[in-house]
C-alpha positions as CSV (number, residue, x, y, z in Angstrom):
1,M,-14.7,-24.6,2.3
2,I,-12.9,-21.7,2.9
3,K,-14.0,-19.2,6.2
4,E,-15.0,-15.9,5.0
5,L,-12.5,-13.1,6.5
6,A,-13.6,-10.9,8.9
7,V,-12.3,-7.2,10.7
8,G,-10.4,-8.8,13.6
9,D,-8.8,-11.3,11.5
10,H,-4.8,-12.0,10.9
11,V,-4.5,-11.4,7.3
12,P,-3.8,-14.1,5.6
13,N,0.0,-14.3,4.3
14,F,1.1,-14.5,0.7
15,T,3.8,-14.0,-1.8
16,L,2.9,-12.8,-5.0
17,F,4.8,-10.6,-7.8
18,D,4.3,-7.5,-8.8
19,D,4.4,-5.3,-12.2
20,Q,8.9,-5.5,-12.1
21,E,8.4,-9.5,-11.9
22,Q,9.5,-8.6,-8.2
23,E,8.2,-10.8,-5.4
24,V,6.3,-9.3,-2.6
25,N,5.5,-10.9,0.6
26,L,3.0,-9.9,3.0
27,D,4.8,-10.2,6.0
28,D,7.5,-8.2,4.9
29,L,5.2,-5.0,5.1
30,K,4.0,-5.6,8.8
31,G,5.0,-2.2,10.8
32,Q,3.2,-0.3,7.7
33,N,-0.4,-0.7,7.8
34,I,-2.0,-2.0,4.0
35,V,-4.5,-1.7,1.7
36,I,-5.4,-4.4,-0.1
37,Y,-7.8,-3.8,-3.0
38,F,-9.1,-6.3,-5.4
39,Y,-10.3,-5.7,-8.9
40,P,-11.6,-7.6,-12.0
41,K,-8.9,-6.6,-14.7
42,D,-6.2,-4.4,-15.7
43,D,-7.1,-1.4,-18.5
44,T,-11.0,-1.8,-18.0
45,P,-12.9,1.3,-17.3
46,G,-13.7,1.1,-13.9
47,C,-10.7,-0.8,-12.6
48,T,-8.6,2.1,-14.3
49,I,-11.0,4.7,-12.4
50,E,-9.9,2.9,-9.2
51,A,-6.2,2.3,-9.7
52,K,-6.1,5.7,-11.1
53,D,-7.5,7.1,-7.7
54,F,-5.5,5.7,-5.1
55,S,-2.2,6.7,-7.3
56,C,-3.5,9.5,-7.0
57,S,-3.9,9.3,-3.6
58,L,-0.7,7.7,-2.7
59,D,0.8,10.6,-1.2
60,K,-1.8,11.1,1.7
61,F,-1.8,6.9,2.0
62,T,2.4,7.0,2.6
63,N,1.8,10.2,5.3
64,L,-0.2,7.6,6.8
65,N,2.4,4.7,6.7
66,T,0.3,2.9,4.0
67,V,1.1,0.6,1.5
68,I,-1.2,0.3,-1.1
69,L,-1.3,-3.4,-2.9
70,G,-3.7,-4.2,-6.4
71,I,-4.4,-7.5,-7.0
72,S,-5.8,-9.1,-9.9
73,R,-5.7,-11.9,-12.0
74,D,-3.6,-10.3,-15.1
75,S,-0.1,-11.1,-15.3
76,T,3.3,-8.7,-14.3
77,A,3.4,-7.9,-18.0
78,K,0.1,-7.0,-18.4
79,H,0.2,-5.2,-15.2
80,E,3.5,-3.6,-15.9
81,K,2.1,-2.0,-18.9
82,F,-1.2,-1.0,-17.3
83,K,1.0,0.9,-15.2
84,S,3.0,2.2,-17.7
85,K,0.1,3.7,-19.7
86,Y,-1.5,5.4,-16.5
87,E,1.1,6.2,-14.7
88,L,0.4,4.4,-11.6
89,K,2.6,4.7,-8.3
90,H,1.2,2.0,-6.7
91,I,2.1,-1.3,-6.3
92,L,0.1,-3.9,-8.2
93,L,0.3,-7.9,-8.0
94,S,-0.5,-10.6,-10.4
95,D,-2.6,-14.0,-9.1
96,A,-2.2,-15.5,-12.1
97,E,-3.7,-19.0,-10.3
98,G,-6.3,-17.2,-8.0
99,E,-5.0,-18.2,-5.0
100,V,-5.2,-15.0,-3.3
101,C,-7.9,-13.9,-4.6
102,E,-10.0,-16.9,-3.0
103,K,-8.2,-16.7,0.0
104,F,-10.2,-13.3,0.6
105,G,-13.5,-14.3,-1.0
106,C,-13.0,-12.3,-4.2
107,W,-12.9,-15.0,-6.7
108,V,-17.0,-15.7,-7.0
109,E,-19.7,-16.4,-9.5
110,K,-21.0,-13.8,-11.6
111,S,-23.7,-13.2,-14.1
112,M,-24.3,-10.9,-16.7
113,Y,-27.2,-11.0,-19.4
114,G,-27.8,-14.0,-17.9
115,K,-24.7,-15.8,-17.8
116,K,-22.8,-17.3,-15.0
117,Y,-18.9,-17.0,-14.9
118,M,-16.3,-17.2,-12.1
119,G,-14.3,-13.6,-11.8
120,I,-13.0,-11.4,-9.2
121,A,-15.4,-9.3,-6.9
122,R,-14.0,-6.0,-6.3
123,K,-13.5,-5.8,-2.4
124,T,-10.7,-3.5,0.1
125,F,-9.0,-4.5,3.0
126,L,-7.5,-2.3,5.5
127,V,-5.0,-4.0,7.4
128,D,-3.0,-2.5,10.7
129,S,0.6,-2.7,11.5
130,N,0.2,-5.7,13.7
131,G,-1.5,-7.6,10.1
132,I,-4.8,-7.2,12.2
133,I,-8.1,-7.0,9.1
134,V,-9.4,-3.5,10.5
135,K,-11.8,-2.9,7.7
136,I,-13.8,-4.3,4.4
137,W,-15.4,-3.0,1.7
138,P,-17.2,-5.3,-0.2
139,N,-18.8,-4.9,-3.4
140,V,-16.8,-1.0,-4.3
141,K,-18.5,1.2,-5.9
142,I,-15.4,3.0,-7.4
143,P,-16.7,7.0,-6.9
144,G,-15.7,8.1,-3.8
145,H,-14.4,4.8,-2.8
146,V,-10.8,5.9,-2.1
């Protein structure tokens, strides 16, 4: 069983491909603050609102030396279409195998209409420039989150 991440922990390193099929390694972003948000699926109503909110606020985050990383299990091709369709400006990463979602405690059992299934819990992490988790937002509610 994987230990649940907590404020004060070092963020686990990972390497994933972005929407342009370029490798992004978390360690390469040290020296900057990082917002990592996990979301269930590209181009669905809630996920679209959340992604657009982050994208619209990107300049504010950039001025605070902060990089935004959105992660779902969608493919890089799907991310590219999603970014293009909504003119998103921040990085979307593909965790197709779900390993990073598991490391961050976001791959969970969900229930809809009494049917249980596994899916991504909407969760956001703020990591400081030294790679320390300084804030976690579990079970994110989209309005006002960004």
